[in-house]
C-alpha angles and dihedrals in degrees: 000000000000118000118266122238123226094266092051090047092052091047091050091048092052091047093047092050090050094047096041101041101030108032111019094051088069116192090002091062112139090224098061100075097053091042091052091047089050092052091051094048103038107025110022092069137113089244094055090046090051091050089050093053091050089050095055094038089060094049111063090165090072089073095063090041090059095048098038106032112019099036097064095050105039136054113263135180119185120193115201139157118261125215092281093048094253123133115272120192119210115193110159128076092237097051093044092049092045091050092057093039087057089064090074134245091304092045098229099231128139119243095265092052091047093050090050092052093049090051095048098099140072092286085080087071093058097095096047091046089052090049091052094049123085145099091274101030137080097281109050118191094191086071091043087248117163134190116213130182103247095170135019134182120189130199115189117190114194098156119135111222143134091282093048090197099155118167148109131270123196123189111191142176113221113204110218113205145149136201108289098213091242099143092187090070120044092200099044113136134190108222110220108171150334121243112200111204141168133209126191124189125183114175113204120260097196132045091239090055128083128228110249132205132172130185122192138186102216101181147327119234118194117220099188137062119207091211094061104018104045092107088060092055091049091053091047093047093054090054089046091050091052091052095046092050090055092048090048090049090054091043097046095101097050110123115252094238107089129168115234115248113243101232096191096048094094119031095173115051111201091207089064091045102043106026117015100038091044094059131077127248096263095049092049093049093046092047094051094044095046096043102075091104088052091050091051092049090048090049090052091051090046091051091051090048091047093050089048091050090047090052092049089047090050091050090047091049090048091050091047091049090049090049090046091051091048088050091051089049092048090048092049090049091050090049091049091050091049090050091048091049091048090051091050091048089049091051093047090047090052092047089048090051091050092047089047090051091048091048089048091050091048089050093050090047092049092050093050091052090050091052091047091053091049092056089059 
């Protein structure tokens, strides 16, 4: 094995720390408590559930996607009431499709049932996948790590009862992997861990009720062992270092001033919902491994855009500075005029005082002369 340069060594150290402390520690991972707390505070809320309902309400095509695309490739259980009001369990693709086909061309479902059906696919995992992805989270894009739904089990409850708690629950296994560095295969991935998650969505059935959503991280299952698989990580880190060097080379002329991305501005990424989560594992892996040129091109365009924005900002700053200087000049002119006016007023006041004193002196002198004449 060839010697590693300093950059490759640093990349390997970063990757080993991530794998050993975040993934291989399993349920004792230091990242799980803050992630679970973040899910509770940011995602398991009435507001998020309401946004989720609005999302599916505006996308009627998701209903056919569930029945025609997702249903044949995932495990589904649908609970409904039979003619006598008893619970009927539908488990096969055929009987589930026949049940909804029996509703007629318009599929005579109320709004709540329709929303549930539209949400009963992998798009329901978009929020939790977004919550797990970040530079300091479980799925780290700086290492080209991805999390793909490898297994999904859906339970759809459409029963009408006194609880009226209709909704959908999906339990899923997210496969965490990264490019293996095996250049003989463009789609070769190194599997790192499985993240077992659950999402529950209960749209309200009455105006006085609230929509409810709950996301959970059930467990973290490591798929590597440092004692036996360290050589695989070394190989992957070399490939990663090569890719990162290329990205840094392209990004070298980016101005230092960067705006911080607002992480909470978009809870629901349409890329996850409409592209990533609707693809299979092979397609995801192949797309990520084969898209480096696209990433480079995107970075170039981003750099051009950022430079244009910086130029515009510089021009705006210059105009503002010019306006500010003009304002200062105007303020100084007004101040000078005020000082001059005050000086003139002071001069007039002094002249008035002198004139008053002269007139007063004349008056006294006139009065004295008048008194002197009177004595005679």
